[in-house]
N, C-alpha and C positions, 0 to 999 in steps of 0.2 A: 041131394048127393050126402052120402055118410062119408063122413072124415075121421079117422082115429091118429089121435097124437100120442105116440109110446114115449112116455118119460114125462114126466111133471116137473121139470125145472125150469131155469130161465128160458132157453130156445123153445122147448116144449108150449108154454104160456103165451109166449110172443106168437109163434106160429099159429096156434089154435086162436088167439084174439084176432089177429091179423085176417085169418082165413074168414073168421065167422062176421068180422066187420065188412068184409066185401063181398060176402055170399050170407045174408042173413037168413035164408031159407035153409041152408045146410045143417045136417045135424051132425056137432062137432063133440068128441068126448076125449079127455085127457085119461090115459090110462099110465098110473103110477105104481110100479110094485111095491114101494115102502108104506107105511102108515102115514105119513105125511109127505106134501107137495113141498118144493120149492128149499129143502133143506140145505143146498148148497149157497143159496142167496142169504139164508140165514146167518150163516157162518164167515161170509166174505166180508174182508175187512176187519176184521176181530169184531164180528157183530155189528158193525156199522153200516155194512154194504158201500164197498166201491164200485159203483156201478158202471161207470165210465171214466174217461179222461179226456181233458180240454185237447188233448194232442198239440199242444203248442211247442214242445220241445221236439214234436218229431219230423225229421225230415225225409225219412224213407221208412215205408211201412215194416220193412226188413227188421229195423231196429228194436220191434216191439212185437211182431210176428214171425218168431224164427221159422215156423211153418204156416204156409197158407197165406203170405203175405200178396202175392198176385191176386189169389182169390180175393181177398179183403179189401184189394182196391179197385176191384172191378165191382164189389157190391155195395161198396160205400158211395158209387153213384147213385145208387136208390135209397140209401138209408146208412147214415153214416152218426157219430157221435153229436153232432148238432139237432139232428133228428131224433135220437134217443132223448137229448136232454128237454127238448120241446114237448116230447110224448109224456114224458113222465110229469113235466109242470102242469101240462093240461089236463092232466088227469089227477090234479090234486097235491101232487107230491113237489114240495117245495127242495129245490137244489143247492147247494154250496160247492164252490170250487175251491180247492186249498191252494196254496201257494207251490205245492209239487204238482199241481194240474189234475190232481185226483178228484174226482165228483163223487160227493155224498149226499144222502138225503139230510134236509137241514136238521131234522128230528135226531140225527145220529145213531139211528134205529133202524137196522135191516128190516124190522117188522113194518114199515112204512111201504117199502117195496114190496114185501108179500101181500101187505093188504091190499094194495092197490093192484096187483094183479089178479088175484083171488077175487075181489070185489068186480072188478072188470069182466072178468069170466061169469061169474055168477048173473051180471046185468045183461050178459049177451046171450046167456041159457045154454052156457057151455057145460057138458056134464063132467064133473071131475071124477074119477073113480079111483080109491087108493086101494093098496092090495089086490092089483091087478098086475100080475105079471105076465108078459107075453113071451112064450116059449119058443113059438115058430112063425112063421107066415108063408104062405102056399099061394101061388098066383093061380087064379081060376081061369077056366076059358073064356068067361063071358068078360074078362077085365078086370073084376074085382079081386081083391086080396083077402084071403082068408085068415085069420089071426087065432093061433091056437095058444089060450091060457090055461090054467092048471085044472080048472073045472068046467071049461065051456069053450065053446068056438062063436068066432062073430065074424063078420064080413064088413070091410068097408070100400068104399070107390077109390078113396085117397088115404094113404099112409104115411105120416112122417115119423122118423126115428130119431127122437133125442133123448136118448138114454145117458148122454154125457160119456165122459171118459170109462174105459174098463181096464183099470190097472193089470189084471191077469188075462184080458181078453174074452172072459166068459160069456158077455153080452154080446158078442160078436158072432159067435160060433153059427148061428143059423143064418145070418146074414152071409157069412163066408159059404155056407152051404148053397145059398142061391146064387153064388157065382162071383161075389164081389172080392176084390184084393184087399186084404189088410196089412197097414203098416204096423209092424208090431207095437203094440202100446207099452211105453216106458213111462217111469216117472219124471216130470218136469217140476220145478218150482221147489226147490229143497235146501236144507243146508247143508255144511260140510263139517263131519267129525273129522277132527286133527288127530292124527297118531301122537304127537308132540306133547306131552303132558304140562310142559313149562308155559304153554301159552294161556293155561287156565288160570295163571295169577294174574291176567288181566282181564278177567271176565267183568263184562260190562263197560269196558272201553269201546266208545267210538271214534272212528275215524271218519271226517265229513267226506273226505274226497280221495279215495284209494283207487288203484286199478288194478284189478285182478286178471289172470289168464292163466291158460295151460300151456306150460311150455312146449313149444315142438308144436302147436296147431295155431290155427287162425281165431282160436276162440279167446276173446277179450272184452272186459266190461269195465264200466266205472262206476263211481258213486259211494254213498255211505256205506262203511264195513264196521260190522258188529263182532266183537270178540265174546264168545258164550263160554258156558263150564263144559261145553263138548266141543266146541271149535270155533266154527267162522258163520256169522249170518248176516244181515243186512242187505238191502237193494242191490250192492255190487255182486254179491255172493248168488243170490236168487237169479239176476239177470243170467250170469255165467251158467248157474245150473240148467237154466232153461234153453240157452243157446248151445250148449253142449251135452244136451241131454243123453241123445244116443251114443255119443263118443265115452261120458261118462259110464253108460251101462254096459259097454262093449267090455270095458276094462274093469267091470263090477266094482266101481266106485273105488279105486285103488291107483291113484295118479297122483303127481305132484300137482301144487299150485302155487304160483308165482305172485307175490303181492308186492306192489310199488306204494309205499305208504305215504308217498308226497303228493302224488297227483300230477304230479309234471312229467308230460312224455318225453321232455329231452334231457337226457342224462347230464348232458355238459351244462345245463343250467342248475342242476342239483349240485355238482362240482364246484360251479362257481360260486353259490351262494353259502355252501358249506366253507368254502376257503376264505370270503369275505367274513363270515363269522367267526373263524378262528383268528382272524387278523384284529379284528374289532375287539374279541374278547379273550384275547390272549391267556391272560392270568387267570381267568375264571374255569370252574371246572366244568367238564362236558355235561354232566348230570344236571347241571343248573341251568343252562341254556337250551330247550327245545325248539329246533327249527321246525319250519313248515306248520306251524300251529299244531304240532302234534301233542297227545295228551304227555304230561310228564312221565307218568308210569311206562306207558310205552317207549316214550324217548330212551329211558333208562334201561329197559329191556333190549331194545337194539343195540345198545352201546355194548352190552355184555354179550350180545349174538356176534357181535364184529370182534369179539374177543379183547374188549379194552376196558378200562376203568373208568366208572362214572365220576371218581374224584381225580384222575388226571386231568392236567390244566389243556386248554386249546392249544397252547405254545408247544405242548410235549406230545402232539399227537404226529406229527410228521406227515410227509406224501404218504407213506404207505398206510398208515392209520386214515388218513383221511378217505382215500382211495376205499377199504374195506367199510368203511360207514355209509360209502356212496353205494357200494354193490349192495348192502344189507339194507339200505333205505328204498332201492328201487328193483331189487331182486331176490326179495326174501321168500325163500321156497319151504313149504311144508309138504307133509305127505296127507293125501287124503286116506282116510278110514273108513268108510262108508258113509252113509246119507242120513243126515235127520230129517224130521218133518218141518213144514211150513203150515201151521194149523190154519192160518187164514185163507188160504186157498190151496185145492187140492187138484192138482192139474196133471194130466197125462197128455204126452204127446203119441202120436199114432191113431190109428182107427181107419175108418173107411179112405182107401187111397182117393185123391180127388181125380184121378184121371178115370174113375168110374162113374163121376157124376156131371152132369150137364153145368157148366160153370154158371149159366144164367140164371138157372130154375132151381138147381141143387135135386134134380129129379135123377134116380139112378138111370144109369145107362144099360145096366143088367136086367133090371125089373120095373117095367112100366108101372107108373102111378103110386111107386115108392120113393120117399124123398128122405133128404138128410139135413139136420140143422144142428148147430152147437157142437160140443168137443167129442161127438162120436165120429166126427169128420177128422181128417190127419190136421187140424189147425189149434194152434196152441200159442199163447203170448206170455210175454214176461208180466211181472206184479205192476200193480196201477190202475185195474179196471179194464184192462185191454180184452181180459178174457170174455168178461160179461158184455162187453161191446161187441163181441164177437159173436154171443148169443143173440142180442137183439137184432143184430144185423142179419144173421143166417136165418134165423126166425122168420123175420119179416119176409125174407126174401121167399122161404117157403111157405108161409101164408098166402102172399100174393099168387105164387106160383099154382097152388093147389085149387085156389078160387077162381083163376082165371078158366 
């Protein structure tokens, strides 16, 4: 049996290795259009490769997979984060789990993961062909699939598409021509450019536990927030960009974002704490007593946004002033003015509609013997190792299905 894996990324390698391990007699090749394989693995986690997550804080997969969570729940029964962890350790890569539940190679180098996958592919005699771009796929009457490359044709009994996300949809055209429905690809996991330039004076400020949301929508996330020279970043913002990816794209990344700097979900608790603070420190200046463990610079900025003086004494603030401080602390709104890049992960939401694939095997319902794994499917996740885990899980599923 001849198996062609189109795309030399994480999902492609894992599909190829799984298929060849189950079916040693098969002729398996990986076709990669670029000059090197596993490029995205190389930059993942800032070059350290955040290959999975322990999922300890995840109570519902929808928290981490805004699109595709039901499918991931199904596929995790066969290959989940523990299986991925054990697979890499069994293949010689020592792993460490950080306090934030992100899993990295002990070497803190992406190259450890790349070497592991490439070496295993070589050991299994999987052919790795770079600069081989597939332009089209045509089903043959004998059940095989014909692959059109730039300068030649090749046929395969089974083909897996693992080409990753297509930000502009270019890599999906021939799949759409075969009859597949495409969920329009849009960026996910990005930072926010903020129109208000006054925020830039706080560049480098980190708030450990902020709540961010898109006013008037259900999109709301929490976690660390980083103020940058262009706007806002950090896990809270990246998670929000992922969950609200389509909403933001539809509005051309021009929407308000509301920040709750306190991390408190109950506004009355914020009111109570500020009132108690005012009573305890009546004769002290507002700017000298930051509440909620806020960085001093940020607290002074918030006071000024509430149209109060940092030198005013707490006793002089009054009920109206306290109410204004509370409102600014829990509902501080800024206008998003475009998106920035998150260079550690390049993620796209959209791709092959999940309604077009068999959810147990990931085989196309439209074109027999054609399979999909990884980000080419309409599956994507927040930052934290979840996207690579989806690659391992879907790659494993496709490898098993192809070999059966």
